[in-house]
C-alpha positions, 0 to 999 in steps of 0.5 A: 840834501846832496850829500859828497861820499868821500871813502876811504881808509883814512888811516889816518885821517889828515889835513890833506882830506880835510881840506879837499872835503870842506872846500867840495862842500864850500864850493858847490851843491853839497850840503855835506860831505861824509867822511866814509870810513872803508873797514877793507879796501878791496884793493888795499892790504889789510895789515896796515890798518889801525881799527876801524873805529879806531879810524873812526875817532880820529876823524871825529876828533878831527872834525868835530868843530864843522859844520860841513863834514861827517864821519859815517861808519855805514860800511861796517856792517855791510859785508867785507870787503867794502864795495862801493856800489853796495853801499851807495844802494844802501844808503839809498834805501836808507836815505830815500830823500837825499842825493848823493855823489862820489868824491874821489882823486884822479888815480881813482877815477884811472882805476874805476874800471875795475871795481864792481859794478863801475858802469852803475857807477858812473850814474851818479855825480862823480867830483874828482880832485887832481892828483899829481900823474892823473891829469888825464881823464879816461872818460873824457865823455861821460856828463856826470864826471865833474874833474875839479879846478883844484890845488894838487895836495901831495899829502897822503897817510903812507907818508904820515904812517912812515915818517910816524915809523921814522919818528918824525912829529907829523902835528901840523899834517893832522888835525891837532885833537887827532894827532894829540890822540894817535901820540897818546895811543903811541901809532903808527911807531 
């Protein structure tokens, strides 16, 4: 099985994440996309994050009817902070019959050289969706990097959290079941 790994804080999951993940699954050779909840991205601050299992629960609520998408807590039991190369090594051992590809925005591709053992990551297929302001491919000669023709989605979890904090409804930015749960739990206020 060909699995796309879409790593993220998903704090919170929003429709932009789901649009990207589902579209990539529908238009490439991938059989499934796993939304991998990162407990702690080494390049981000942790204090604004919901607890790991709360973010995982929101994803499960958001994708409950999806045939293409699956939530993954694979990094919860791994050392913190999480490093993509360590997760890939673990997944290859655990699922030797699966073939894994990375999914990332072009903003992450630009900072890939800061990631642990990034040279080894370049041995995997990397499917890249465009982010405004990061149109250039810093690895033009690398055949494993595939830039996707995908419209810009300028939606971010930061934008959503800030608006919720200001009392602005984000109902149509987040899948309905996840939004209702965020409201019920009074998160991000």
